[in-house]
C-alpha positions as CSV (number, residue, x, y, z in Angstrom):
1,M,-74.6,-36.3,33.9
2,D,-71.7,-37.1,36.0
3,S,-69.3,-34.2,36.8
4,N,-66.3,-36.2,35.9
5,T,-67.7,-36.8,32.4
6,A,-68.3,-33.0,31.8
7,H,-64.6,-32.2,32.2
8,N,-63.2,-34.9,30.0
9,P,-60.9,-33.4,27.3
10,V,-62.0,-33.6,23.7
11,F,-59.3,-34.3,21.0
12,L,-59.9,-33.2,17.4
13,L,-58.4,-35.4,14.7
14,F,-58.0,-34.1,11.1
15,P,-57.1,-36.1,8.0
16,P,-53.6,-35.3,6.5
17,E,-55.2,-33.4,3.6
18,I,-57.1,-31.0,5.8
19,T,-55.0,-28.1,7.2
20,I,-55.7,-25.1,9.2
21,P,-53.8,-22.0,8.0
22,D,-54.3,-20.1,11.2
23,L,-52.6,-22.9,13.3
24,Q,-49.6,-23.2,11.0
25,S,-46.4,-21.8,12.2
26,T,-44.5,-19.3,10.1
27,D,-41.8,-20.9,8.2
28,L,-38.3,-19.5,8.6
29,T,-36.2,-20.1,5.6
30,A,-32.5,-19.4,5.1
31,T,-31.6,-17.8,1.8
32,T,-28.1,-17.5,0.5
33,Y,-27.0,-14.9,-2.0
34,D,-23.8,-15.3,-4.0
35,T,-22.4,-11.8,-4.0
36,S,-18.9,-13.0,-4.8
37,G,-17.6,-10.8,-1.9
38,P,-18.4,-9.0,1.3
39,F,-19.6,-5.7,-0.3
40,P,-23.3,-4.9,-0.5
41,K,-24.3,-3.4,-3.8
42,L,-24.4,0.2,-2.5
43,L,-21.0,-0.1,-0.8
44,A,-19.5,-1.7,-3.9
45,T,-20.7,1.2,-6.0
46,K,-19.1,3.7,-3.5
47,M,-15.8,1.8,-3.7
48,K,-16.0,2.0,-7.4
49,I,-16.5,5.8,-7.3
50,L,-13.5,6.2,-4.9
51,G,-11.4,4.0,-7.2
52,A,-12.4,6.2,-10.1
53,M,-11.3,9.3,-8.1
54,Q,-7.9,7.7,-7.4
55,I,-7.5,7.0,-11.1
56,L,-8.3,10.7,-11.8
57,F,-5.8,11.9,-9.2
58,G,-3.1,9.7,-10.9
59,V,-3.9,11.1,-14.3
60,M,-3.8,14.6,-13.0
61,N,-0.5,14.1,-11.3
62,F,0.9,12.7,-14.5
63,S,-0.4,15.7,-16.4
64,F,1.3,18.1,-13.9
65,G,4.6,16.2,-14.5
66,V,4.2,16.7,-18.3
67,V,3.6,20.4,-17.7
68,F,6.8,20.6,-15.5
69,L,8.7,18.9,-18.4
70,F,8.2,22.0,-20.6
71,T,9.6,24.4,-17.9
72,L,13.2,23.9,-19.1
73,E,13.1,26.7,-21.5
74,N,14.3,30.3,-21.4
75,P,14.6,32.0,-19.1
76,Y,14.5,29.0,-16.7
77,P,17.9,27.3,-16.5
78,R,16.8,24.0,-14.8
79,Y,13.8,21.8,-14.0
80,P,11.9,22.3,-10.8
81,F,12.7,20.2,-7.8
82,I,9.3,18.3,-7.9
83,F,10.0,17.2,-11.4
84,V,13.5,16.0,-10.6
85,S,12.1,14.0,-7.7
86,G,9.9,12.1,-10.2
87,Y,6.9,12.3,-7.9
88,P,4.3,13.2,-10.6
89,F,5.2,10.0,-12.5
90,W,5.8,7.2,-9.9
91,S,2.9,8.5,-7.7
92,S,0.5,8.4,-10.7
93,V,1.4,4.7,-11.3
94,L,0.5,3.9,-7.7
95,F,-2.7,6.0,-7.7
96,I,-4.0,4.5,-10.9
97,N,-3.2,1.0,-9.8
98,S,-5.0,1.5,-6.5
99,G,-8.0,2.9,-8.2
100,A,-8.0,0.0,-10.7
101,F,-8.0,-2.6,-7.9
102,L,-11.0,-0.9,-6.2
103,V,-12.9,-0.9,-9.5
104,A,-12.1,-4.5,-9.9
105,L,-13.4,-5.3,-6.4
106,E,-16.8,-4.1,-7.5
107,R,-17.0,-6.8,-10.1
108,K,-15.3,-9.7,-8.3
109,T,-14.1,-9.9,-4.7
110,T,-11.6,-12.5,-3.8
111,K,-9.2,-12.8,-0.9
112,T,-6.2,-12.2,-3.1
113,L,-7.7,-9.1,-4.8
114,V,-8.6,-7.6,-1.4
115,K,-5.1,-8.2,-0.2
116,L,-3.5,-6.6,-3.3
117,S,-5.8,-3.6,-3.0
118,R,-4.9,-3.2,0.6
119,I,-1.2,-3.2,-0.2
120,M,-1.6,-0.8,-3.1
121,N,-3.7,1.7,-1.0
122,S,-1.1,1.5,1.7
123,L,1.7,2.3,-0.8
124,S,-0.5,5.1,-2.3
125,A,-1.0,6.6,1.2
126,L,2.8,6.6,1.8
127,A,3.5,8.0,-1.7
128,A,0.9,10.8,-1.3
129,T,2.4,11.7,2.2
130,A,5.8,11.8,0.7
131,G,4.5,13.8,-2.2
132,T,2.9,16.4,0.1
133,I,6.3,16.8,1.8
134,L,8.1,17.1,-1.5
135,L,5.6,19.6,-2.9
136,T,5.9,21.7,0.2
137,F,9.6,21.7,-0.1
138,G,9.5,22.3,-3.8
139,L,7.1,25.2,-3.5
140,V,9.5,26.9,-0.9
141,L,12.5,26.1,-3.0
142,D,11.2,26.9,-6.5
143,Q,8.6,29.7,-5.9
144,H,11.3,32.4,-5.9
145,F,13.2,30.6,-8.6
146,F,10.3,30.7,-11.0
147,C,9.1,34.2,-9.9
148,G,12.7,35.5,-10.2
149,Y,13.0,34.4,-13.8
150,A,9.4,35.1,-14.8
151,E,8.9,38.0,-17.2
152,T,5.4,38.7,-15.9
153,I,3.6,38.2,-12.6
154,S,1.0,35.9,-14.3
155,Q,3.7,33.3,-15.0
156,C,4.8,33.3,-11.4
157,Q,1.1,32.9,-10.2
158,A,0.5,30.1,-12.8
159,V,3.4,28.0,-11.4
160,A,2.4,28.7,-7.7
161,T,-1.1,27.6,-8.6
162,L,0.1,24.5,-10.2
163,F,2.0,23.6,-7.1
164,I,-1.0,24.3,-4.9
165,V,-3.4,22.3,-7.0
166,S,-1.0,19.4,-7.1
167,M,-0.7,19.5,-3.3
168,H,-4.4,19.6,-3.0
169,F,-4.8,16.4,-5.0
170,S,-2.0,14.8,-2.9
171,L,-3.8,15.6,0.3
172,W,-7.0,14.1,-1.0
173,E,-5.1,11.0,-2.0
174,V,-3.6,10.8,1.5
175,F,-7.0,10.9,3.0
176,L,-8.6,8.4,0.6
177,S,-5.7,5.9,0.7
178,Y,-5.5,5.8,4.4
179,L,-9.2,5.5,4.8
180,L,-9.5,2.7,2.2
181,S,-6.4,1.0,3.6
182,V,-7.8,0.9,7.1
183,Y,-11.2,-0.3,5.9
184,L,-9.6,-3.1,3.8
185,D,-7.4,-4.0,6.7
186,F,-10.4,-4.4,8.9
187,L,-12.2,-6.4,6.2
188,F,-9.3,-8.7,5.8
189,L,-8.7,-9.3,9.5
190,L,-12.4,-9.8,10.0
191,G,-12.3,-12.7,7.6
192,S,-15.5,-11.8,5.9
193,V,-14.3,-12.5,2.4
194,S,-16.4,-15.4,1.4
195,G,-18.4,-16.4,-1.7
196,V,-21.8,-16.6,0.1
197,V,-23.5,-14.2,2.4
198,P,-26.3,-16.0,4.3
199,Y,-29.2,-14.4,6.0
200,C,-32.7,-15.3,7.1
201,Q,-36.0,-13.9,5.9
202,Y,-39.5,-14.7,6.6
203,K,-41.4,-16.3,3.8
């Protein structure tokens, strides 16, 4: 046998209906998921929880305002400063609206809804910051006023505790509102608000 013949290449031809699985390449398919927004399910759930917390803070602030409403009784001759400022009422409106927008984002995310939520959280952050300052000033101004007219030490402690708890909620609202506002700003500027989130997976 000639040496040239021994090294000739051999080509195998298969009919179209015969396939070799081992020689097939892995298919890379692109799958799209209509999430109606940029939030993964876990993150959307966390946003909903934070929104519920903001609503709770708003309800608690309103409740504190109602409590301060009943302080104009003997022996107290006037309302406390924090009640006159109206902070427990106008802040509760902002906090509840901010939380409601976050809860709405979990259901449906649109560019307009994200923008409104970003604005509301920014306003809530400013309101909570102003409220913290007002509460601090009110505590300094009215602590001796309440304690001076209080018949027992327990009444004085109750009012001071109410100021401290209200300030605690305001500080939490400052933290949450600024955090969410920064995140929503980043999300809005990133331009990731779209109806479809594509990714590739191996089939």
